[in-house]
C-alpha positions, 0 to 999 in steps of 0.5 A, spaced: 864 164 684 868 158 684 862 154 686 859 157 679 865 155 675 865 148 678 857 147 676 859 150 669 865 145 669 861 139 670 856 141 665 861 142 660 864 135 661 858 132 661 856 135 654 862 133 651 860 126 654 853 127 650 857 129 643 861 123 644 856 118 645 852 121 639 858 120 634 858 113 637 851 112 636 851 115 629 858 111 627 855 104 629 851 104 622 856 107 618 852 106 612 846 110 614 851 116 617 854 116 610 847 117 607 846 122 611 852 126 610 851 125 602 843 127 603 846 134 607 851 135 602 846 135 597 841 140 601 847 144 602 848 145 594 841 147 594 842 152 599 849 155 595 845 156 589 842 163 591 850 164 592 851 162 585 846 166 582 848 172 585 856 171 583 853 170 576 849 176 575 854 180 578 849 185 581 849 188 588 843 187 592 841 194 596 848 196 596 851 189 598 857 186 593 857 178 591 862 177 596 858 181 602 852 176 600 857 170 601 859 173 607 852 173 609 850 166 606 856 163 609 854 165 617 847 163 615 850 156 613 854 155 619 848 157 624 844 152 620 848 147 622 849 149 629 842 149 630 840 143 626 845 139 629 845 141 636 838 144 638 833 142 633 833 134 634 832 135 642 827 140 641 822 136 637 824 129 642 821 134 647 813 132 646 815 124 646 819 125 652 812 128 656 807 124 652 811 117 654 813 119 661 821 118 659 821 126 663 820 122 669 827 119 669 831 125 667 828 129 673 832 125 678 839 126 675 843 131 679 844 136 673 839 141 670 833 138 667 833 143 661 840 142 660 839 134 659 833 135 655 835 140 650 842 138 649 843 131 650 843 129 643 846 131 636 846 130 629 853 131 628 852 129 620 848 136 619 853 140 624 859 137 620 857 139 613 854 145 614 859 148 619 865 146 615 862 149 609 859 155 612 866 156 615 870 156 608 865 161 605 866 166 611 873 165 610 873 166 603 868 172 603 873 175 609 879 174 604 876 177 598 873 183 602 880 184 605 877 184 612 883 185 617 884 179 621 884 182 628 882 181 635 877 186 634 874 184 627 875 176 628 873 177 635 867 181 634 865 176 629 865 170 634 862 174 639 856 176 635 856 169 633 856 166 639 850 171 641 846 169 635 847 161 637 844 163 643 838 166 640 837 161 636 837 156 641 832 160 645 827 162 640 826 155 637 825 152 643 820 156 646 814 154 641 816 147 643 815 148 650 808 149 649 808 142 649 807 141 657 800 145 656 798 143 649 802 136 649 803 137 641 805 144 639 810 141 633 805 145 628 807 151 631 813 150 632 814 148 624 811 155 623 816 158 627 822 154 624 819 156 616 822 163 618 829 161 619 829 161 611 828 168 611 836 168 613 838 165 606 839 172 604 841 178 608 835 182 611 837 188 606 833 185 601 827 186 605 823 192 606 824 197 612 818 194 616 819 187 615 827 188 618 824 191 624 819 185 625 825 181 624 829 184 628 825 186 634 818 182 634 820 175 631 828 176 632 830 171 626 834 177 623 838 177 629 841 170 628 845 170 621 845 177 620 848 181 626 855 177 626 857 179 618 854 186 620 859 187 625 865 184 621 863 189 616 862 195 621 855 196 619 852 194 626 849 200 629 850 202 636 842 200 638 843 193 634 849 191 638 845 193 644 840 189 642 844 183 640 847 183 647 840 184 651 836 179 647 840 173 649 839 174 656 832 176 655 830 170 651 834 165 656 830 168 662 823 167 659 826 160 656 827 159 664 821 161 666 816 158 661 821 151 663 820 152 670 812 153 669 811 148 664 815 142 669 810 144 675 804 143 670 807 136 668 804 130 670 809 124 671 807 118 668 807 115 675 802 120 678 
């Protein structure tokens, strides 16, 4: 147990350095940083247009009030910032690492190569704008709905939010791992990425069969629907079990595919 904690602590310290270095690199070109920040704020306004339409209409969506829709949308915005800011930039860099042979250097490091490749860069402008805005939206919806601020509600939301982050990390990394064999899997990854926007509104607006596909086949709805459903006490026991088991399953699948991909990798020196 102590060895596991030591290893975990080492990787957390390294990740902190990764984030620090990414911030320093982005602040080095401050005009670019401010421009990216403003651009992401503009994208955020587009995302918020869905919520504005719902509030102006003042109608319920399959039983969901505007405030409940705001809770779902805030979760979507926050998790979008987390995925796009911390994971996506690394996922799409995998092809160049393999093609140019830069993966060779990372293979020599005394830490997990998967950790280095998938987490070493961050786009903190996207992360800051979306996570902050999403957090404000969730807090506002929480207050307007009168949800209790207790360990069970806030803690439950936080746990399912963390599980959703793990699902997003694995689900959108898997198509790009095919780069080890196909060399260019960005088209497939782009198709999978396009499903992300299905979460801009609660899954209740879709038919039952689409919901089932989005939960159990291509589990995109698990990411941004389960945390607010947990906060609203609308998460069925079967969904709870799936939300806990799915990240474990996906992490195992990613590990297996990653390991086999490394075996198939032809380094630049070979």
